[in-house]
N, C-alpha and C positions, 0 to 999 in steps of 0.2 A: 765771359761769365754769362751765366743764364740769367735770365729775368722770369720770375715766377710769376704766373699770372692767374687769377681766379676770375670764372666767368658767371654773371649772374643773370639770368632771363627767364621769364616764367614760360617761354615756349622752346621746349626741345630741339625743335628745328633749327631754331636760331642760334642755339648754343652750339649744335651740331656744326653748322656753318662757320660761326666765327673760331670754333677748334680748327676746323680744316685749314682756315685762312691763316690763322695766327702761327699754327705750326710748321708753317712753311717756314718763318725766319728761324735760321739757326739757333739762335739766342734765347729764343722763347720757348718757355715749358709751362705746360697749362695742368695747375696741380690740383684744381678742383672746379665744381660746378654746383650751382644753386637754382632753384625754380622758386623759392620765396625767401622772405625775410629773415625766417628763422633759420633756414638752412644756411643763407650766409653768413651770419655770426655765429653758427655754430662751427661751418666749415672753415672759417678763417680763424676760430681760436683752435681749431685742431691742425690746420695747414695752414702756416703763415704765407703770405705772399706780397711781392712787392706793389703789384697794382691790382685792383679790383675792378673789372670791366661791368659797369652796374647801369640795368635797365630801370628807368624811373617808375614804370608800371609795374611794381613787385607786388604781390599779394601778401598780405599778413600784417600785424599790429603797425608795425613800422614801414610807410611806404614814401617813396617819391625821395626827396631831398632831405626828409628826416630820416631815413635810413642810410644816406650819405654822411649826415653828420653824425650818425651813431657809430658807425663803422671808423671815422676819423677821429672821434674822441676815445675810443676803445681799442682801436688798432692804428696808431699814429704814424706806423713806420709803413703802412699800406696805402698806397696813393688811390685815389678814385677817379675813376673817367668813368662820365656817364655816356651812354649809347643809349639814343631816344629820338621818337618820333616827334617829340614836342619842339616846336619850332618858336614859341612863345619867349621873349626876353625875359619874360619874369622867372620862367624856370630855370633859365640860364644863372641869373642874379641869384636867386635862391640856394641853387647847386653850389655856386662858388664862395656863399656866404657862410654855406655849412661845410665847407673845406676840400671841396672836390677840384683837381686839378686839371681837369679834362672835361668838354662837352662836345660831343660828337652826334650830329645827326644821322639816323639809321639808311638815310636814303644816300649817304656818301659812300665813297669808295672805300676799299678796303686800306688803301695806302693812309687816309686820314685818320683812320683807327690805330693804324700802326705809327703814325707822326704822333700823334696824343700820348699813346703808352710811354713813347720814348722821352717825349717832352716832360711829363709827369716824372719819370726817373730822373732825370735832369734838375728837378724842382722848378720846373717852369708851368705856367698856365697856358694850355691849349685850348681854344676856341675854335669852332667849326667854322672855317671861312664864310660858307655861305649865310652863318648867321650872324657873323660879325659885319657882313656887307648888309644886310637888313637892318640891325641895329644902326647902323652909321646913317643910313637912307632915314629911317624913322626920325633919328634924332635931329637930322637936317631939314626934315619937313616939319617939324612941330618946335615952336620955341621952348628954350632952355633958360633955367636962370643963369644969369651970368657970373662967372666964377672971377674973383678978382684977384684971387691967389693963386698964378701959374706954378707950374710944378718948379720953375726956376727959382723960387722964393722959398724953397726948402734946403736946408743946409744938407751936407753929404751925408750925415748921420739920419737925418730924419727920411731921407730917400731911401737909404736901405732899410730902414724901420718899414717904411710904405711898403716897399716891396715886398718884404716877407710878411707883412700884415695880408695885403694881396694874395700873397701864395697861399693863405691859410692858415700859417702859424699862428699860435695861441701867443700872449704876452710872455708867459713862461717860455716857451719854445725860442722866441725873439731874443729874450734876455739870455738865453744858454748860448744862442750862436755868436751873439755879439758881446757876451763878456760884459754885460751890464746887469744893474736891479731890474727886478719885475716894475719897482716904482717908479724907474727912471722910462721905461718902455711906456708906462702909462702916461709920463708928461709928453713923451715924444709924442704920441698917438693924439693927445687931446690937441698940441700945437699944429699937427699935421692937418687935423679935421678942419681946424679953426681956420688954417692959412688956405685950405682948399675948399672950404665953404662945402664941407659934407656931412651928411648927418648919420650915417650908418655904415657898416662894413661893405654892404652891397654896393654902394655909392663909391666908396673908396676903390675897392677892386673895379669897378667900371673905370673910375677916373685914371687908376694905375694902367689899364689896358689901353684906354686912348692915348695916354702921353708916353707909351712905351717904356713904362717901368717894369713890365713884365711882358712876355712875349705870347 
């Protein structure tokens, strides 16, 4: 079965290089390209894709992580994988909060891009190993507030809800997947954030990554 990919980068040379690399994979099919935010939205509306490979520095009204969020909201079946030069963990956290399933640095090898695309299609979150290492180093170098609620304190259902939320699913999507109501999902979410002592989805995603709830 083919995986339909859409490439969004404002540099034509970069798009050409990505296309050449990705088309070597027998099951990858490039269905569209875009050089700005408007072309991304129009292109995905015209030609649906399983994965959008998105540069954060795109010209247009919607740029950066806001564009990733707009794609996630309007085309929920399209998984967003960020390919960027930005190594600041802030961009990573914002991208994941907006629903991105992958974050790969442009200096990384082609195999990392391919790995992120395949992980996204499996419903997993993939973060560039170099950035994960740097984030871990930064975290260990500076004090962080102690979290008295370890992941072991979550029930099995709360773990599943936490994992799905960390993967970028909305309350409605989590409810549909687990066969429960939106209100029940919200109750679980409140309990999870209280137990883990996190105050935002970005912190929840970071906690899930650090504790192996998502890969």
